N, C-alpha and C positions, 0 to 999 in steps of 0.2 A: 375297585375301580378299573375300568379299561385303561389300555395303554395308550395316553393322549395323541401320542404319534402315528397311530395306525387308525384308519377309519372302521368305523362299526360295518361288519360283514352284512353284504345284502344278499338276501337270499334270492337263489335262481331254481329254475326247473332242471332237472337233471338232464345232461346233454343226450344221452340215449334215448331219453322219453320224448325230450321236445323235439328231437329230429325226425319226430312222426307225427306232431300235429302243429298247428298254427297258434296255440295259444300264447300268450305272452311269456316271455323267456325271464325276464327279472320280475319278481315278487314284489318288490319295493320294501321300505321300512314300515313297521307298525308304529304307534305311538310312542312306545317306550325306546324302541331303537332310535327313531329321528329325535327324541328329546336327549338321549344320551350322546349321539353324534353331534348336535348342537352345542353341547358343553364343550367341544373341541375348538370352536371358534374363539379366535382372539380379540373378536370385536374392535379392529384396528379402527384408530380416528382417521388417519388417511387410508381407506379401504382401497387397496389395488383391484381387489376381485371386482369393484364396481367399474373399474376403468375397463376390465376385461370383458364386460357385457354389453353385448351390441344395443340392448334397449334399457340399460342404464337401471337396473333394479337395485333398489337399497336392499343389498344382501345381508349385511351385519344386522340391520333394523329386524327384518324378516327373520334372520336365524335366532337372535335375542329373543322374539316372541315364541317361537318352537322352544327353544330352552326353557321358557317360563310355563309352557304349555298351553299357551295362548295361541291355537292354532287359526282361529277367526281371524284375530288380528294380524297374523302372519300372511294370510291371505289378502288383506285388505292393503297390506304393504305392498306386496308383490302386483296387486291388481292395478295399481297406480301406475305401474311401467308395462306391465305385459297383459294382453287378452289371452293367451294361449300357455299358460304356464304348465299344465299337464302335459302339452304336448312337448313343450320345450324341456320339460324336465326328464323326457324320454329320448330325444332325438337330438339335444343340443351337443355339439363337440365340447362340452365343459372342459375336458383336458388341456384344450390348447385356448380357452378364454378365461372364464371367472376361476377355476380351479388352478387353471395354468399359472395365475397371478397370485396364489393365496399364499400368504406369510407363512403360513402353518406348513406349507409344502416344502420350504426351504430344508428343514433339518428331519421331517417325517413325510406323512402322506397328506396331500391337502385335503380340509373339509368337503366331505360329499355334499356340495352346494347343489348339484343336478339331482340327487337322491332326496334331497330336502324341499326342495321346490314341488317334485313329482309328489311327496308326501303330502303336502300343504295343498296341492290343488286336487287331488284326489279326496283328500278330507273334504274340501269345499264341494266338489260334485256330490259325493254321496250323502252329504248333509244340506244340500241345493242352497249354499249360501250365495245369496244375490251379490253381481257386481255392483258399483255405486255410478250410477247414470248422472246425466245433466237433471237438474229441476226444470229448467225451461229450454224450448226450443228456441233458435236464433233467426228462425225464417231463411235459413239459406239452403239449397238443393246441392248435393255432390254426388255424383255417379262413381262408383270403383267396379273396375273391369277385374273379374278373375275372384274367386272364394279361398284362395290360397294362403299361406302365410301373411304375404305382405298386404294382400287385399282386405283380408279379415283384421290385420293390425291397424291398418288406416283406417278403415270402417270403425272398429272399435273406440280409437281414439278421438275422430271427429263426432262420434255420437256422443263421448262424455262431454265434448265442447258444446253441445247443442245443435250440431247441424242435422238437417234431415238426408240421411244417407241410404240409398239403394245399391245394392251390389249385384252385377250380372256376371252368372256363371254359365259357361257355354255347354258344360255337361249335365247330366241330368240329377247329379248328387253333388252336395257342396262340399268344399274342402280341398279342391285342386290335388297338388301333389302328396298332401297329406293323406287323401283316400286312395288314388290311383297309384300312388309312386313307392309309398311305404309299407311294408307288408304288417299283418295282422300282428304277426309275434313281435314286433317291434314297438306299433303302435294299433292298440284296438281302436277299431272304427265306431261302433257303437258304444262302447264304455266311455271312450275318451274323446275322440274327434268331434262326434255328432254332439255329446253334451256340450263341450266347449263352444262348439257354433250356437249352440241356445243361450249359452250366456252373452254371446255377442247380440244376438237377437233381443234378449232381454233388456238391452242399452238402448233399443229402438230402431236397430238396423232392418231393413227390409231387404229380402232377396229375391232374385228372379233368376230360374234355371233354364236350361235350354236356349240360352239366347246367345248367339255367335257374333260379336261385335267385329263388323266388316262384312258380315252375311245379313243375318236378322236386320241389325241398324248399323250405324257409322256413329263415331264420335261427334263427327259433325250434326248429324241430326239429333243427338242427345242434347245437345248444347243449344242447338237453334230451334229445334221444334218442342222438347221436352222440359226446358226450363231450367237444367243443370247447368249450374255456374261453374263447376270445377269437374274434373275427370281425373280419377288415379286409375293409371294402367298397372296393373300386378297380374299380368295373364301367364306369366311364366316362361319356361322354355320346354316346348314339348317337340321340337324338331329333332330327331335323333340323327347321330352321326354315324358313318360306315368308313370302312379301311380303303375300299376300292380295289380289294384283294378278287383274283379270279373265284367264281362258286358263292359269291356273296348273295346271290339272287336265288340261290337253290331252296327248293323245300326245306322246312326245318331251319332255316335262319332268322333269327327273332332280333328285333332292337330290345334293350332291358326296358325301354319305356312302354313296348306294345305288351311283352311278356309279362309285364307287373301289372299293367292295368288289365290285363285279362283275368289274371289270379285276383289282383285284388277288389277293383271295381264290379268286374264282372261274377266274381265270387266262382272262379275255376277250380279253386281250392276245394270247393264244397260239392260231394259227390251228388248233391240233390239238384245241382244247376248243371245245364248241359251246354254252358260255354266251350265252344272249340278252342282246345288247345293241345298243342304236341308235346304231352309231359317229357316224353324222351327218357331213355333208360341210361344213356351215356351222353353227359351234357358238358359242353365247355363253354365258360364264361369269358369274354374277353374283355380284361379292364383289372383295375385295383381300386377303384374308389368306393364309396359306401353303396351305391346303385349296384355295383358288381356283387358285392358281398349279398345285398337283398336279393338280387336276381339267385344267385348262387344258392343261398339257403331255402329260397322258395324251389327251386328244382328240386333240392334234396328232398324236402318234405313231400314233393309230389312223386317222389318214390326213384330218384336218378342217382346214378354214381356221377358225382360233379368235380369237375377239373377248372381253377381259374389259371388263366393263363396271362401273364403280366411281363412287360418287357423291361422292367426294372427288378431290383432285389427287394426284400421285405422292408430295408430301412426306408426306401421310398413309396411305399404303398400309401396312397392319399385317404385311404380308409380310416376310421376310428380305430384305435389299438381294439378298443373292446368287441367291436365287429368282427375284426380278424381272428380275434381269441376265441369268439364263438362259434365261427365258420370252421375253425380248426377243430374244435372241440368237438362238433357235430359230425365231422369226417368229410368236408370238404378238402380235395387236394390241392396244393397250390404248386403249379409250373412257374417258377420264377425264372427270371433272364431269359425268357421264352417269347417269341413272338408269332403269329400266325403269317404263313405266306400264301397258302390256297386252302380252300374248302372243297375236297374231293367227294364225287357223286358216284353211285351206281348206275346202271343202264335205265332206271325208272326216274332218274332226277333226286333221289333221296341221297342225305348225306351219308357217307360212309367212314371217313375220318378227316382230320385237318392236319396240313403239314404244316410244321412251325420249326424255326430256326433258333439255334442258341445265341444268347447276347452276351456283350461284357459292358461294363461302364466305361466311357471315354471322359473326356472332360466336360465342365459343367456347362448346360444351356443357358438360355436367356432366363429360366425361371429359377436358376442356381442349384438345379438337379443335374446330376451327371449324366450325360446323353448316352442310350444304348447304342451301341453299335453290333452290327452282325457279326458272328463267327464264321468264315467262310467254310463250306462243306460238313455244317453240323447239322443239317436238316432231319427231321425224323416225323412219323406220322403218328398221332393220337386217335384211336377208335372212337370215335363219336356219332351219336346219330340227330345232335340237336348242337346250334351255336347260337350264344346271345351277345349280341354285340354291346358294352357297356361303356362306351368311349366318350360320353358327354351329350349334351342336348345344346339348341341354339334355338332362339325365339321363332315361333311361326309368323311369316313377313304379311299375314292377312291384316292385321291391325295397321300396321306403319304402311304396307301399300295402299290403304283406303282412307288415310287420314292426311289431309293436304298440310304442308307446313312441319311435318314431323322428321325430325331429323335422326338418320341411324348410322352406325358405323359398318367397317367392311364386313363384321360377324353378325349385320341384322340385328343388333342390337339396339335398342333405343338410347338415345343419348339424353342424359339427364343429369342435372347438379346432384351431387353426394349429397350436399347438406341439408337442400328443402327438395329434391325432385323435381324440380321445374326443367320441361322439356324447352325445344325450340318454338312450342305452338303456346300461344297464351292460353293460360287456364288449364292447360294440360300437363299433370305430372305423372312420374312413373316411378318404379323401383321394384326391386327383386331380380329374378331369373331374367324378364324381359328386358332390363338394363344391364346385368352383370352376365347374364349366360348362366349354367346350372351352377348354384352354390348352396349354401346350407340354409335351413328353415330359419334359424337364427337371424342370418344375415339379412335375409328376405323380410323377416320380421322388423329389424333396425331400419330398414328402408321404407317400410310402410309408415313407422314413426316418423321418418324424416318427411315423407309427403304429406303427412297430416298436418304437421307443423307448417310446410311450406304453403298448403292449402289454406290453412286458417289465416297466416300472414298476408297471403294474396287477397284473400276475402275481405280481410279487415281493413286493408290499404284501399280498396275500392269504395269502402263506406266514407273515408275521410276526404 
């Protein structure tokens, strides 16, 4: 019998091998491993793990089914709460959510809830287990803007309630940040994302691509001319932030958003595609979040020596511990307590180096983290030919600027009620990064669920 205080280890590609390919790093559990890990669950009556899940999956119930070997039943339990379990099992920060609340984790390691969810979802995809949809339509039409995690979740939940849902996506491929923002080695596009979107289609949701709301049509036109009774905005946050330092407009400076989109959606990582991208031989990635790790590990796989430049210490890195661990294993160099001051170029306007300054941590700021302070006279140069800025994103103002009566805040984020997604405009709901700014996939899904609930309550109240 295995040690119940320790997780069943999960298989991964060897670091030296995976650093040269875009195949998935984590290989996941097989059925025997999943059933063994499931025996570690204490099946708590008052399950704290459920409180830690933004979409409120009945975690003890699905794990119990895994323990008994009833994988299809486990999928049905998860499917009541989540439309995207194979995605969540891979990219959710479980350590700070469900697993962070796991009672087993007090004296030992928490149950591998995320890896079990991934196993169940992958089993359902491989065996084409259908999600349970609505038996009848209720006659109401709802539009969803954006096919990222919040839009897909909202659409799936509404379809299960019998709504006629159409999702409008600006790009040529469905999935939003799931396809353009997260690399293949963390989230396979054909094997996972495309198949989970198929599951949403099987619920009866319709999709239209290459529709830019604010250009192709507007929210007012959808409601007034096309008969949509409610609209959910899940358009994400695709507008990158920059530092405003000298040299930031040089050749070879990317936003992480552009760099990852070129690599993921436009297949720049595949030699058979001729997508233009400066792969770079020496790359600096500025930032410490998951997106910075994704950009750094992508650049590494494209053949570069990669430095992460982050102004705080390792303890303050916002990226998942697993992502930092994987990046280090693969050979990414971390320049911590370091901040860029300027980007230097040669006579042709190409990057030659980045001047950085050493930092120390002072008093805590408004976020509760200690504020980084420059150490005078500590500047030095790092020789690089490419710089990727991974400093966060904000929503594109196109939708808010073309929709009368839609309130936004100073960061251009749409103002919406956290509990039901209601905006300042009647019949219009919003959630995910368009409301919060860049956040996690699972928080966007939670907002999509809240939006679906709000739309359902709103349209039912109009019937009475």
